[in-house]
Structure formats: structure tokens, C-alpha cells
C-alpha positions in Angstrom: 123.4 204.3 88.5 125.2 207.1 90.5 126.4 207.6 94.1 124.8 210.4 95.5 127.3 213.4 95.8 125.2 216.1 97.7 123.0 214.8 100.2 122.6 217.8 102.3 120.3 219.8 99.5 119.5 216.8 97.1 117.6 217.9 93.9 116.9 214.3 92.7 115.3 211.0 94.4 117.6 209.5 96.2 117.9 205.7 98.1 119.7 204.7 101.0 121.2 201.9 102.6 120.9 200.5 106.1 123.2 197.7 107.7 125.4 197.1 110.3 128.8 197.6 110.0 131.5 194.5 109.8 135.2 195.0 110.7 136.4 198.8 109.4 138.9 197.7 107.2 136.2 195.4 105.0 133.5 198.1 105.0 133.6 200.0 101.1 135.6 203.5 102.3 135.4 207.2 101.1 139.0 206.6 100.1 138.6 203.3 98.4 136.1 205.0 96.1 138.6 208.1 95.2 141.5 205.7 94.7 139.1 202.9 93.0 139.8 199.5 95.3 136.0 199.1 96.3 135.7 196.0 94.5 138.3 194.9 96.4 136.4 195.1 99.9 133.9 192.6 100.9 131.2 195.8 101.8 131.5 196.0 98.2 128.2 194.1 98.1 126.2 195.7 99.9 127.1 198.7 97.5 126.1 196.8 94.8 122.8 195.8 95.7 121.6 199.0 96.4 122.4 200.1 93.6 120.8 197.3 91.6 117.7 197.3 93.4 117.5 201.7 93.4 117.8 200.9 89.7 115.1 198.3 90.0 113.0 201.0 91.1 113.6 203.7 89.1 115.8 205.9 91.3 119.3 207.1 90.0 121.2 207.9 93.2 121.3 205.9 95.5 123.5 207.1 99.5 125.5 204.2 101.4 126.7 205.8 105.0 130.0 203.8 104.7 131.8 205.9 101.6 129.8 208.5 101.4 131.0 210.4 104.3 134.7 211.9 104.1 135.0 211.0 108.0 138.8 212.5 107.6 137.0 216.2 107.8 135.8 216.6 111.1 133.3 219.3 110.1 132.1 216.4 107.3 131.7 214.0 109.9 129.7 216.2 112.6 127.7 217.4 109.8 126.5 213.2 109.3 126.1 212.3 112.0 123.7 215.6 113.1 121.7 215.4 109.9 121.7 211.6 109.3 117.6 211.3 110.7 116.7 213.7 108.2 119.0 212.3 105.4 116.9 209.0 106.0 113.3 210.9 106.6 114.0 212.5 103.2 114.6 209.0 101.2 112.7 208.0 98.5 113.8 204.7 99.5 115.7 202.8 102.3 116.8 199.7 102.6 117.5 197.1 105.0 120.0 194.8 104.2 120.3 192.1 106.7 123.5 190.3 106.5 123.2 187.8 108.7 120.0 186.9 106.9 120.1 184.3 104.3 117.1 182.6 102.7 116.1 180.5 99.7 114.8 181.5 97.1 112.5 178.2 97.3 111.0 179.1 100.8 107.4 180.4 100.6 107.8 183.7 102.7 103.5 182.8 103.7 104.7 180.1 105.3 107.0 182.9 107.7 109.6 180.2 108.5 112.0 182.4 108.4 110.3 184.8 111.3 112.3 183.8 114.1 115.8 184.6 112.1 114.4 188.0 111.6 113.9 188.7 114.6 117.4 187.5 116.0 119.0 189.3 112.8 122.0 191.5 114.1 120.3 194.7 112.8 117.5 195.1 115.4 120.6 194.8 118.1 122.3 197.8 116.5 122.1 201.5 117.8 122.2 203.4 114.4 120.0 200.9 112.6 117.3 202.7 115.5 116.6 206.1 113.5 116.7 204.1 109.9 114.1 202.2 110.7 111.9 205.0 112.3 112.7 208.1 110.3 112.1 206.3 107.0 108.7 206.7 105.7 109.7 203.5 103.8 111.8 200.6 104.6 112.2 197.4 102.7 113.7 194.5 104.1 116.3 192.1 102.2 118.1 189.2 103.3 121.7 188.8 102.3 120.4 187.0 98.8 119.1 190.2 98.1 115.3 188.4 98.5 113.0 191.0 99.4 111.3 190.2 103.0 108.7 192.7 103.2 108.3 196.3 103.9 107.4 198.2 107.1 104.4 198.3 106.7 103.5 194.7 105.5 106.0 193.6 108.4 104.2 195.8 111.2 103.4 193.6 113.8 106.5 191.8 114.0 108.4 195.1 114.0 107.1 195.4 116.9 107.2 192.8 118.6 110.9 192.4 118.1 111.6 196.5 119.2 109.0 196.8 121.3 108.3 200.6 119.3 104.3 201.6 119.2 103.3 200.3 115.7 101.9 204.1 115.6 105.1 205.2 115.5 106.8 202.7 112.5 103.5 204.0 110.7 104.6 207.4 111.1 103.1 208.9 114.3 105.3 212.6 114.7 107.9 211.7 117.7 106.7 214.6 119.5 103.4 212.9 120.7 106.3 210.4 122.5 108.2 211.4 125.4 112.1 211.7 125.8 112.1 208.8 128.0 109.7 206.7 125.7 112.0 207.0 123.1 115.2 205.9 124.3 113.8 202.9 126.2 113.2 202.2 122.6 117.2 201.5 122.2 117.1 199.9 125.6 118.0 196.6 124.1 120.4 197.6 121.3 124.5 198.7 121.4 127.0 200.5 119.6 131.0 200.0 119.3 131.8 203.7 121.4 129.8 204.0 124.4 129.7 208.1 122.1 128.0 206.5 119.3 125.0 205.5 121.9 124.6 209.2 122.2 125.2 209.9 118.9 123.2 207.5 116.8 120.2 209.0 118.6 120.8 213.1 118.6 118.0 213.2 115.5 116.1 210.6 116.8 115.6 213.0 120.1 115.3 216.0 118.1 118.7 217.5 119.8 122.3 218.7 117.9 125.7 218.1 119.8 129.0 218.7 118.5 130.6 215.7 117.1 133.6 214.7 119.2 134.9 210.5 119.4 137.1 209.7 122.4 138.1 208.6 126.0 139.1 210.5 128.8 141.9 209.4 131.2 144.7 210.5 133.5 147.7 209.0 134.6 150.5 210.2 136.9 154.6 210.2 135.9 156.2 208.0 138.5 158.0 210.5 140.2 154.8 212.2 140.5 155.9 215.5 138.9 153.9 215.1 135.8 149.7 214.7 135.4 149.2 213.4 131.8 145.1 213.2 130.2 144.0 212.4 127.3 141.1 212.5 124.8 140.7 211.8 121.2 142.1 215.1 120.4 145.5 215.2 121.8 146.9 214.2 125.4 148.7 217.3 127.1 151.5 216.9 129.6 150.3 218.9 133.2 152.6 220.0 135.9 151.5 218.8 138.6 152.6 221.4 141.1 151.9 224.6 139.6 148.9 223.4 136.9 151.2 224.6 133.9 150.9 222.7 130.4 154.1 221.4 129.4 153.6 219.3 126.2 151.1 218.2 123.8 150.9 215.1 121.6 148.1 214.6 119.1 145.4 211.7 118.6 145.9 209.5 121.6 142.8 208.1 123.5 144.6 206.4 126.5 148.2 207.2 128.4 150.6 205.4 130.6 154.5 206.4 131.7 157.2 204.4 132.6 158.4 203.2 135.8 161.7 205.4 134.7 159.0 208.2 133.3 161.3 208.1 129.9 158.8 206.4 127.9 155.3 206.9 127.4 152.9 204.5 125.9 149.4 205.8 124.1 146.8 204.1 123.1 145.0 204.3 119.7 141.7 204.0 117.8 143.9 202.7 114.9 143.7 199.2 117.0 147.7 200.0 117.4 149.6 200.8 120.9 152.5 203.7 120.6 155.6 203.7 122.8 156.9 207.8 122.5 160.0 210.0 123.7 158.8 211.7 126.8 161.7 215.0 126.3 161.5 214.4 122.4 158.0 213.6 121.4 159.0 211.1 118.9 157.7 207.4 118.0 159.9 205.2 119.0 157.3 201.6 118.6 153.9 201.0 117.1 152.6 196.9 118.9 150.2 195.3 116.8 147.6 192.7 117.9 144.4 193.6 118.7 141.4 193.4 116.0 139.5 196.9 117.3 140.2 200.6 118.9 143.0 200.2 121.7 141.1 202.0 124.7 143.7 202.3 127.7 147.5 201.2 128.0 149.5 200.6 131.5 153.2 199.4 132.6 154.1 197.1 135.3 156.1 198.8 138.1 159.0 196.3 137.1 159.4 197.3 133.5 158.8 193.9 132.1 155.4 194.0 131.0 153.1 196.3 129.0 149.0 195.4 129.2 146.8 196.8 126.7 143.0 196.3 126.6 140.7 196.7 124.1 137.1 197.4 122.5 138.0 193.2 121.0 137.3 191.9 124.8 141.1 191.0 125.2 144.0 192.7 127.3 146.7 191.7 125.6 150.1 191.3 127.8 153.8 192.5 125.6 157.2 192.1 126.7 157.7 196.4 127.0 161.7 196.2 125.8 160.7 193.9 122.9 156.9 194.6 121.6 156.8 190.8 121.5 152.9 189.5 122.6 153.2 187.6 125.9 149.5 186.8 126.9 146.1 187.4 125.9 143.7 187.2 128.4 139.6 186.7 127.2 136.5 185.7 128.8 134.6 189.3 128.6 131.5 189.8 127.2 131.9 193.1 126.3 135.0 195.4 126.4 137.6 196.3 128.8 137.8 200.4 129.3 141.0 200.1 132.0 144.0 198.2 133.4 146.4 198.4 135.8 149.1 196.4 137.7 149.4 195.8 141.5 152.7 198.1 142.8 154.6 194.0 143.0 153.9 193.7 139.6 152.1 190.1 140.6 148.5 191.0 139.9 146.7 192.6 136.9 143.5 194.2 137.4 140.6 195.4 134.5 137.7 197.3 134.2 134.6 195.9 132.0 131.8 197.2 130.3 130.7 193.9 131.0 129.8 195.0 134.8 133.2 193.7 136.3 136.4 193.9 137.5 138.8 191.2 137.0 142.7 190.4 138.8 144.5 187.9 136.8 147.9 187.1 137.7 150.4 188.7 135.1 152.6 185.9 135.4 150.6 183.3 134.1 147.3 184.6 132.9 145.1 182.6 135.3 142.5 184.3 136.6 142.2 185.6 140.6 139.6 187.1 141.0 136.3 188.5 140.0 134.6 192.0 141.7 131.1 192.6 140.7 128.2 194.6 142.4 128.4 197.1 139.2 125.2 199.2 138.5 126.7 200.2 135.0 130.2 199.2 133.3 133.5 199.2 135.1 135.4 201.8 133.5 138.0 202.4 135.6 140.9 200.8 138.0 143.6 201.8 140.0 145.9 199.6 143.0 147.0 201.6 146.1 150.8 202.3 146.4 150.9 199.3 149.4 148.6 197.0 147.0 146.8 197.1 149.3 143.5 198.5 147.7 142.1 198.4 144.7 140.4 201.6 143.8 137.3 201.4 141.2 135.1 203.6 139.1 132.0 203.4 136.6 129.5 205.4 135.2 127.3 206.4 138.5 128.6 208.8 141.0 130.8 207.3 143.5 134.2 205.9 143.4 134.4 201.9 144.7 137.6 200.7 147.1 138.3 197.0 147.2 140.4 194.6 149.5 143.1 193.5 146.6 143.6 190.1 148.4 139.9 189.3 149.6 137.7 191.3 147.0 135.2 192.8 149.6 134.1 195.9 149.1 135.5 198.2 151.5 134.7 201.8 150.9 132.8 204.1 149.1 133.7 208.0 148.5 133.9 210.8 145.8 130.1 211.6 144.9 130.9 215.0 143.9 130.9 213.6 140.3 127.9 212.5 137.7 130.0 210.2 135.8 133.6 209.1 136.5 135.3 208.2 134.4 139.1 207.4 135.5 141.0 207.2 139.2 144.7 207.0 140.0 146.3 207.2 142.8 150.1 209.4 142.5 152.8 207.3 143.8 153.0 209.1 146.9 150.0 207.5 148.3 149.5 211.4 149.0 146.6 212.4 146.0 144.0 210.3 144.4 142.5 212.3 140.9 139.5 211.8 139.0 138.3 212.6 135.9 134.7 213.3 134.8 133.8 214.1 131.4 130.1 214.8 131.9 131.4 217.7 134.8 133.7 218.6 132.6 137.3 218.1 135.2 139.7 216.4 136.2 139.8 216.5 140.4 142.4 216.2 142.9 141.7 214.1 146.7 143.6 213.9 149.3 143.6 209.9 149.8 143.1 209.9 153.7 140.2 212.2 154.2 139.1 212.9 150.4 138.7 216.2 149.4 138.4 218.2 146.4 142.4 220.1 146.2 142.6 221.0 142.7 139.6 221.8 139.4 140.5 221.3 136.1 137.9 223.1 133.6 137.4 222.3 130.4 140.0 222.2 127.7 140.2 221.9 124.3 136.6 220.1 123.4 136.3 218.6 126.8 133.4 220.8 127.4 131.9 219.2 124.5 132.9 216.0 125.7 130.5 216.0 128.9 128.1 216.9 127.0 127.6 213.6 125.0 129.0 211.9 128.6 126.2 213.9 130.1 123.4 212.3 127.5 125.0 208.6 127.6 124.7 208.5 131.1 120.9 210.2 131.3 120.1 208.0 128.8 121.3 204.8 131.2 119.4 206.5 134.3 116.1 206.1 132.2 116.7 202.2 131.1 117.9 201.6 134.4 115.0 203.1 136.3 112.7 201.3 133.8 114.5 197.6 134.2 114.2 198.7 138.0 
């Protein structure tokens, strides 16, 4: 048996695996195969199953996404994601391997006692597996023990009930006969680890092609108001706020925050760590470990004592800013946390989560103070005003909300110029509010007394392409929200 080495132009029939990812470091990667260390990973069981099942079906080649894509190559990753639907459609066999479903060999499947567990499998809630159900002409379902449960034809009644997908689509009716909005609704109960993947997992399914750029967007002022940092996955840029001139670039960061003395820049990383950099030289000072997934955002307390970091792992961690020692872990979120901000007096910490809440915490004890609700979509960013009276929040909507920081009362809604506001920040002198929009490809500065557009920064280094992704994500969420209402 052999792993497929050229799926783009295959000359032989191949089998393909559909599955749900575990922790990244437990899946067999492209590098693991090159290093011959694949058998040490938990995910090797999937490869073994796929290879053995393909052999039983008389197929020599098989393909598994965890290890057959060199993700260190942007070109290869982009090609793979844009081609994924076609690759699954051309597979001779697709094996849906349900790792969370275990059925004893002694159970008579005709009695169907396994149906409820089948419908509750994580496989039906993940974004990527939707196209893996629709695209292949043949999809066979297996439990974690390798027992065959049935195929797309024999289980079409259950699959229709679980997913809401019309039986005609499951039988292979061309997708052009279903509207864009109808196809989007088939994905309404599915989730992806990264927001971008909500769009990427559907591009073949929706018959579109877009550049693949993973990332986030973030803006932060230096405490002396002289610099503005804007971050995306590709790089972080430091700008002179007086002239708009680019001062320095750092590599591969997701979110940034300046220390109160403007000397240190903290950055969130997709490698599950927090980095601390010397602003003047760009040298790496400290690496903080502890999160179990991508770190989405970081923030220093104004008194310089604490550094907060948030993650897709649904936690916020508070670190000793001087030593890097972990102090407190804040939990209780039902979705990823996307933003954190300290009050100017360092007493409160605000956090914004995709569970559609903004929470206020006691920074010293970790006690919950307030929970702010009412968001249509996940909360994306929070910022305190310099006088600690107001809290600004942004979500995947066209507005920025202002709240009374002491009572949690909604005060005002402004800034309807953006389609999708992903980050907000007050300048330390209270004169300006910065807002970033990935869908409009801009960073804007507003006078805080009477909001007005005073500066617009156009697309830079891939942000234009990122805006296409965010715009598509916003469109998908709008369709789903309209259907639910």
C-alpha cells in the first residue's frame, strides 16, 4: 500500500479518508512521514485503518489530509484547500472514520441500537466534513474499531435526518440545482477551529476559489501614542501615527500589545505560545507556554504587573509580566476567546468571546464581575476608555458598542461604516479610537468626541485577500442568521 504522492493529476484509483482532527501534535504530519516517526502518533491508527481498508477493496493508493499536504508551503496549502472538493469527488472510495463511535462486533446493526450515537458523532458537526459527505460518489462509514456501518446510499435516510441535506443532493444531484443560500444552510450547525476555515471548507462546495491566508487582525497603540501596530498572520507592522510611515516589521504574529513603557511588544502565536519582543531591536526576549491551542490575543496591565493571553482553548491566562510565571487561569467560556483588555487602573480585565459575550473579571483574584450579552454574533474585540468609564466592543457586525464599565449598561452604538469590525482601540490621550475591518481591508482612526473618519489605510501585504475571506464568512453568517430569525 502507498500514500498518494500526486493527487493533483492521479493516474491510478485512490481511496481518501474523511475524519475529524484531534490535537495537531497528535496527528501524523507530512514531516512525521519524512522523519519516519508516524507510528509514535495517536493519529497513526487512522492511516493504518485507511490503508488496510483500501487494500481490502483492491485499491493500491490512499490519501489522508493530515500527512499528505506540506503545510509549511503556502503554495501547496493553498492549492490543496482550493482543490479539496475535487479530490474527494474523484476518489474511488471515501472512508468516513468516526473516531468517537465504538460499536461492538457482537451488535446486530440491523437492530439499529447505534443510530443515536451515530447522529451524535463529532463528524457531523465539523465544517470540513460537509464537503467530504457531498463530493464523493461513494462514502462508507466506519466506527473507531473499523466496523463498517453502511454507506451514503444505505444510510441516506439517517443522513438526511441528521444533516438536513436533501436526499437528492446526497444521491449526487449537481449542486448547481441548489441555491448558494441553500447550500450555506447545510453548514449552519457546523464549526471549524479557525474562523477562516468556515469559508475555506466551503469554497469547493460553493464553486468559488480564493487565496488561502490564515490570520487575524489587530491594532494597538504604544503608550506614548507614537506607534501603531497592526498584525496579521503573515507579519506585524509598526507605523508612525504622525506620518503613517512604516517603521518596522516582525514575522508571523497574530495579535500584539505594547508594554506600558513601550519597550516590549507581546505577541500571540498560532504555535500555542506567547512571545515577548524588544521593540527597538526586534529580538525575542521570552516565550510563554501553557495554552493548548492557538493564542488569539495578548494585553499588558497598565501597572506592568500582568500579561493576559486568550486562546481558542476557551481560556484566558494571566502571567507575571516580568518573570513569565502563570498566575491565574480564567475559564467558563463555551467558545474561543478573541480579545482581552485591562482597565486603566489594572483592576478589571475584559474579555470578548465567540460565545456572544463580553465578560469582566477581577484581575487580582480572577472572580467574575459582569457578563455583557446581546450580540448577534461572536464578540471579537474589547477596549477600555482611558478614564475607565467606557468599554468599547466589536463583533462580526457593522457597529461598535459602548458600555458603562461599572454597571454593564449599554450606552451607545456608533461607527456603522464598516461591514465587519474585528478590532478596536482607544489612543492613550483619549483623542482617537482605532477600528480595524478585514472585510473592508482598512484601519480607520476616529475622533472619540464626535466619531468621524480621519485616516484610512488601504490593503497591505495580503490583507486584501484576507478581506475576501472575512467578507465571505460574514456573508455565510448573515444567511444563517436570517434563516434562524
